[in-house]
KOLMIDO-454424 format. One line per 5 residues: number of its first residue (from 0); for each residue x, y, z of N, C-alpha, C, O, CB. Coordinates in nm, 2 decimals. Glycine has a CB too. Example, Ala and Ser with C-alpha at 12.3 -4.5 7.8 and 13.67 -1.06 7.14 Angstrom:
REM KOLMIDO-454424
0) 1.32:-0.57:0.78:1.23:-0.45:0.78:1.32:-0.33:0.78:1.42:-0.33:0.85:1.13:-0.45:0.90 ~ 1.28:-0.22:0.71:1.37:-0.11:0.71:1.29:0.00:0.79:1.34:0.11:0.80:1.41:-0.06:0.57
This chain:
REM KOLMIDO-454424
0) 0.08:-0.09:0.00:0.04:-0.02:0.01:0.08:0.10:0.01:0.13:0.13:0.12:0.00:-0.05:0.06 ~ 0.09:0.23:-0.13:0.13:0.30:-0.08:0.05:0.49:-0.07:-0.03:0.53:-0.15:0.24:0.26:-0.13 ~ 0.09:0.55:0.01:0.05:0.64:0.09:0.10:0.75:-0.04:0.22:0.74:-0.05:0.13:0.64:0.25 ~ 0.04:0.85:-0.13:0.05:0.98:-0.12:0.09:1.08:0.00:0.00:1.13:0.07:-0.04:1.01:-0.14 ~ 0.19:1.11:0.01:0.29:1.25:0.08:0.26:1.36:0.08:0.23:1.45:0.16:0.42:1.29:0.03
5) 0.26:1.34:-0.05:0.23:1.53:-0.13:0.07:1.54:-0.09:0.05:1.64:-0.02:0.23:1.54:-0.37 ~ -0.05:1.43:-0.12:-0.17:1.44:-0.06:-0.19:1.53:0.03:-0.25:1.63:0.06:-0.20:1.35:-0.02 ~ -0.09:1.42:0.10:-0.07:1.47:0.31:-0.06:1.62:0.39:-0.12:1.67:0.49:0.09:1.41:0.37 ~ 0.04:1.66:0.28:0.13:1.74:0.27:0.04:1.87:0.27:0.04:1.95:0.36:0.22:1.71:0.16 ~ -0.03:1.89:0.15:-0.11:2.01:0.09:-0.25:1.97:0.17:-0.35:2.01:0.11:-0.11:2.01:-0.09
10) -0.26:1.89:0.30:-0.39:1.85:0.32:-0.35:1.94:0.48:-0.43:2.01:0.55:-0.42:1.64:0.31 ~ -0.22:1.92:0.51:-0.19:1.98:0.64:-0.21:2.12:0.63:-0.28:2.19:0.71:-0.05:1.95:0.70 ~ -0.13:2.17:0.52:-0.14:2.32:0.52:-0.26:2.38:0.48:-0.28:2.49:0.51:-0.06:2.38:0.44 ~ -0.34:2.29:0.40:-0.49:2.38:0.39:-0.55:2.36:0.53:-0.64:2.44:0.56:-0.61:2.33:0.25 ~ -0.52:2.25:0.63:-0.63:2.32:0.78:-0.54:2.35:0.86:-0.56:2.35:0.98:-0.74:2.21:0.87
15) -0.37:2.38:0.79:-0.35:2.45:0.93:-0.37:2.63:0.91:-0.36:2.72:1.00:-0.17:2.39:1.00 ~ -0.38:2.65:0.75:-0.35:2.85:0.70:-0.55:2.82:0.67:-0.63:2.92:0.66:-0.17:2.92:0.46 ~ -0.59:2.71:0.65:-0.73:2.71:0.59:-0.78:2.86:0.45:-0.85:2.95:0.42:-0.84:2.71:0.74 ~ -0.63:2.76:0.38:-0.67:2.79:0.21:-0.70:2.67:0.18:-0.69:2.57:0.25:-0.55:2.85:0.11 ~ -0.74:2.67:0.02:-0.73:2.54:-0.09:-0.64:2.53:-0.13:-0.53:2.59:-0.14:-0.80:2.53:-0.19
20) -0.68:2.42:-0.17:-0.54:2.30:-0.22:-0.43:2.36:-0.33:-0.30:2.34:-0.34:-0.63:2.14:-0.33 ~ -0.54:2.47:-0.43:-0.43:2.51:-0.52:-0.33:2.62:-0.47:-0.22:2.61:-0.51:-0.49:2.56:-0.63 ~ -0.37:2.72:-0.36:-0.28:2.78:-0.28:-0.19:2.73:-0.24:-0.08:2.79:-0.24:-0.32:2.81:-0.21 ~ -0.22:2.60:-0.19:-0.14:2.55:-0.10:-0.01:2.53:-0.17:0.10:2.57:-0.12:-0.20:2.45:-0.04 ~ -0.02:2.46:-0.28:0.07:2.39:-0.41:0.18:2.50:-0.41:0.30:2.49:-0.39:-0.03:2.38:-0.60
25) 0.09:2.64:-0.44:0.18:2.73:-0.50:0.22:2.80:-0.36:0.31:2.88:-0.40:0.10:2.83:-0.62 ~ 0.20:2.81:-0.26:0.28:2.90:-0.16:0.39:2.75:-0.11:0.49:2.78:-0.04:0.15:3.00:0.00 ~ 0.37:2.66:-0.13:0.47:2.56:-0.12:0.57:2.53:-0.23:0.68:2.49:-0.20:0.41:2.43:-0.10 ~ 0.54:2.56:-0.34:0.64:2.56:-0.47:0.72:2.68:-0.51:0.84:2.68:-0.55:0.56:2.54:-0.60 ~ 0.63:2.77:-0.49:0.72:2.87:-0.52:0.74:3.04:-0.43:0.72:3.16:-0.45:0.67:2.88:-0.66
30) 0.77:2.99:-0.37:0.79:3.06:-0.25:0.95:3.09:-0.22:1.01:2.98:-0.20:0.73:2.97:-0.13 ~ 1.04:3.20:-0.22:1.16:3.24:-0.25:1.25:3.18:-0.19:1.36:3.20:-0.23:1.17:3.34:-0.24 ~ 1.22:3.08:-0.06:1.30:3.02:-0.03:1.30:2.84:-0.08:1.38:2.76:-0.03:1.31:3.06:0.10 ~ 1.20:2.81:-0.19:1.19:2.69:-0.24:1.29:2.70:-0.36:1.34:2.60:-0.42:1.05:2.66:-0.28 ~ 1.32:2.85:-0.39:1.39:2.89:-0.56:1.49:2.87:-0.51:1.55:2.77:-0.55:1.39:3.05:-0.64
35) 1.54:2.95:-0.39:1.68:2.96:-0.32:1.74:2.79:-0.29:1.86:2.76:-0.28:1.65:3.05:-0.15 ~ 1.65:2.73:-0.29:1.77:2.59:-0.26:1.76:2.55:-0.37:1.86:2.48:-0.39:1.75:2.46:-0.15 ~ 1.67:2.55:-0.49:1.65:2.50:-0.65:1.77:2.60:-0.70:1.83:2.56:-0.80:1.47:2.53:-0.74 ~ 1.80:2.69:-0.64:1.93:2.78:-0.74:2.05:2.69:-0.65:2.16:2.67:-0.71:1.94:3.03:-0.71 ~ 2.05:2.64:-0.52:2.22:2.60:-0.47:2.19:2.49:-0.49:2.27:2.42:-0.44:2.29:2.62:-0.32
40) 2.09:2.40:-0.57:2.08:2.25:-0.61:2.13:2.23:-0.75:2.17:2.13:-0.81:1.92:2.20:-0.61 ~ 2.11:2.37:-0.78:2.18:2.38:-0.99:2.31:2.40:-0.98:2.38:2.38:-1.08:2.12:2.55:-1.10 ~ 2.37:2.44:-0.86:2.52:2.49:-0.81:2.60:2.61:-0.85:2.71:2.65:-0.89:2.61:2.39:-0.84 ~ 2.42:2.67:-0.81:2.48:2.87:-0.84:2.50:2.87:-0.69:2.44:2.81:-0.61:2.33:3.04:-0.91 ~ 2.62:2.98:-0.66:2.67:3.01:-0.54:2.59:3.03:-0.45:2.47:3.04:-0.49:2.75:3.10:-0.53
45) 2.62:3.03:-0.32:2.50:3.09:-0.21:2.50:3.24:-0.22:2.38:3.23:-0.26:2.53:3.05:-0.04 ~ 2.52:3.35:-0.23:2.55:3.47:-0.19:2.39:3.51:-0.34:2.30:3.59:-0.33:2.77:3.51:-0.20 ~ 2.46:3.41:-0.49:2.40:3.46:-0.60:2.29:3.41:-0.62:2.19:3.44:-0.69:2.47:3.47:-0.70 ~ 2.31:3.30:-0.54:2.12:3.24:-0.48:2.01:3.33:-0.40:1.89:3.35:-0.41:2.14:3.12:-0.35 ~ 2.13:3.39:-0.29:2.04:3.47:-0.22:1.98:3.58:-0.32:1.86:3.59:-0.36:2.11:3.53:-0.09
50) 2.07:3.66:-0.34:2.04:3.78:-0.39:1.94:3.75:-0.53:1.87:3.85:-0.56:2.18:3.84:-0.42 ~ 1.92:3.64:-0.60:1.78:3.64:-0.66:1.64:3.61:-0.62:1.54:3.63:-0.68:1.78:3.58:-0.74 ~ 1.69:3.53:-0.46:1.58:3.50:-0.40:1.52:3.62:-0.38:1.40:3.63:-0.42:1.60:3.42:-0.30 ~ 1.58:3.71:-0.33:1.58:3.84:-0.27:1.49:3.91:-0.41:1.38:3.97:-0.41:1.76:3.90:-0.23 ~ 1.55:3.89:-0.47:1.51:4.00:-0.60:1.41:3.95:-0.63:1.33:4.03:-0.67:1.61:4.01:-0.73
55) 1.35:3.78:-0.64:1.21:3.73:-0.68:1.11:3.80:-0.61:1.01:3.85:-0.67:1.20:3.59:-0.67 ~ 1.14:3.79:-0.47:1.07:3.82:-0.32:1.04:3.94:-0.34:0.93:3.97:-0.30:1.16:3.80:-0.17 ~ 1.10:4.03:-0.40:1.01:4.15:-0.39:1.00:4.20:-0.52:1.00:4.33:-0.51:1.06:4.26:-0.30 ~ 0.99:4.16:-0.66:1.03:4.23:-0.76:0.81:4.13:-0.80:0.69:4.17:-0.81:1.24:4.19:-0.88 ~ 0.88:4.04:-0.79:0.69:3.90:-0.86:0.65:3.87:-0.74:0.54:3.92:-0.70:0.71:3.69:-0.94
60) 0.73:3.78:-0.67:0.64:3.71:-0.55:0.51:3.79:-0.44:0.39:3.80:-0.43:0.77:3.67:-0.45 ~ 0.64:3.85:-0.36:0.56:3.97:-0.30:0.43:4.03:-0.33:0.32:4.02:-0.27:0.62:4.07:-0.32 ~ 0.45:4.10:-0.43:0.35:4.17:-0.49:0.23:4.09:-0.60:0.11:4.12:-0.62:0.43:4.27:-0.57 ~ 0.29:4.00:-0.64:0.15:3.88:-0.65:0.07:3.88:-0.55:-0.04:3.93:-0.55:0.19:3.74:-0.64 ~ 0.15:3.80:-0.44:0.09:3.74:-0.27:-0.01:3.82:-0.25:-0.13:3.79:-0.26:0.20:3.75:-0.12
65) 0.04:3.95:-0.22:-0.02:4.08:-0.21:-0.21:4.14:-0.31:-0.31:4.18:-0.26:0.13:4.16:-0.26 ~ -0.17:4.13:-0.43:-0.27:4.10:-0.50:-0.36:4.04:-0.49:-0.47:4.08:-0.51:-0.25:4.08:-0.56 ~ -0.31:3.87:-0.46:-0.41:3.78:-0.51:-0.45:3.78:-0.32:-0.50:3.68:-0.30:-0.35:3.60:-0.62 ~ -0.44:3.82:-0.25:-0.50:3.82:-0.12:-0.66:3.97:-0.10:-0.78:3.96:-0.08:-0.33:3.84:-0.01 ~ -0.55:4.09:-0.14:-0.70:4.16:-0.14:-0.76:4.14:-0.31:-0.83:4.23:-0.36:-0.68:4.36:-0.10
70) -0.73:4.05:-0.36:-0.84:3.97:-0.50:-0.93:3.91:-0.40:-1.05:3.95:-0.40:-0.76:3.82:-0.64 ~ -0.90:3.82:-0.32:-0.97:3.71:-0.24:-1.03:3.79:-0.18:-1.13:3.82:-0.25:-0.90:3.60:-0.15 ~ -1.03:3.83:-0.11:-1.05:3.92:0.02:-1.22:3.99:-0.03:-1.33:3.98:0.03:-0.89:4.06:0.06 ~ -1.18:4.09:-0.16:-1.30:4.15:-0.22:-1.39:4.03:-0.28:-1.50:4.06:-0.30:-1.26:4.26:-0.34 ~ -1.34:3.86:-0.33:-1.44:3.82:-0.36:-1.52:3.77:-0.26:-1.65:3.76:-0.28:-1.43:3.75:-0.43
75) -1.46:3.74:-0.14:-1.57:3.74:-0.04:-1.66:3.81:-0.01:-1.77:3.78:0.04:-1.55:3.72:0.05 ~ -1.61:3.96:-0.03:-1.77:4.01:0.02:-1.87:3.99:0.01:-1.95:4.06:0.07:-1.80:4.08:0.00
């Protein structure tokens, strides 16, 4: 019998944060720390990985999350 650990992980995130599965997948997969780790795995040095992930967080991830939360709040009204 095999257990799909991914489903359990996202279910736990859904329950903890009160978010939908697609949101949990996005938060888990596209957060700046995940990017940093992927860059390190590709062999990019620590400082460059850190700078790229900070840039990604400031230019893309942060504004996107803020916009998404605002849109979600407006839809709930």
